[in-house]
Phi, psi and omega in degrees: 000139181281138180261148177281166180299320182292324177295320178296314180298319180293326176294319178297314178298320180297315178299315180295326180288330179278317186270336187081214182299121183223144176278162186300323180299315181294319179295319180301314180292317183292328181264354180057049176237160176278164187299314184294319177294318180297316179299318179300314179293321180294319178299316179299314183289329173296316178297328180276352179080023181266333183228148178238140179264130179232144177265125180239148185051211187298274183240020182278141180251138175228162185237147175217157181278144178265168177302324177295321178297319178296319179296316179296316181297318179297316180297320180294316179296322178295317178298321179298325181286327180281319181238083183296143178281125179262120181277137177277136175253138178257126181246000000 
């Protein structure tokens, strides 16, 4: 089943909140997305102040969730419990 952009972004935020500082490869495997789509989503979330880019070791980049990202993730999860997403089945 295809995921919406918001579902992918919330999954990325969820992974970052669980794992902490993570490199793009780990996020890519955990969220099951390709590299170009993941980079596009990370850039969007960095601009929105949800994710922060940090340089670790020499020139390696890792990503972490910001307090604003934690707040958005919490609000999204709360919204999901109030308004559950009903999946359409095709017969």
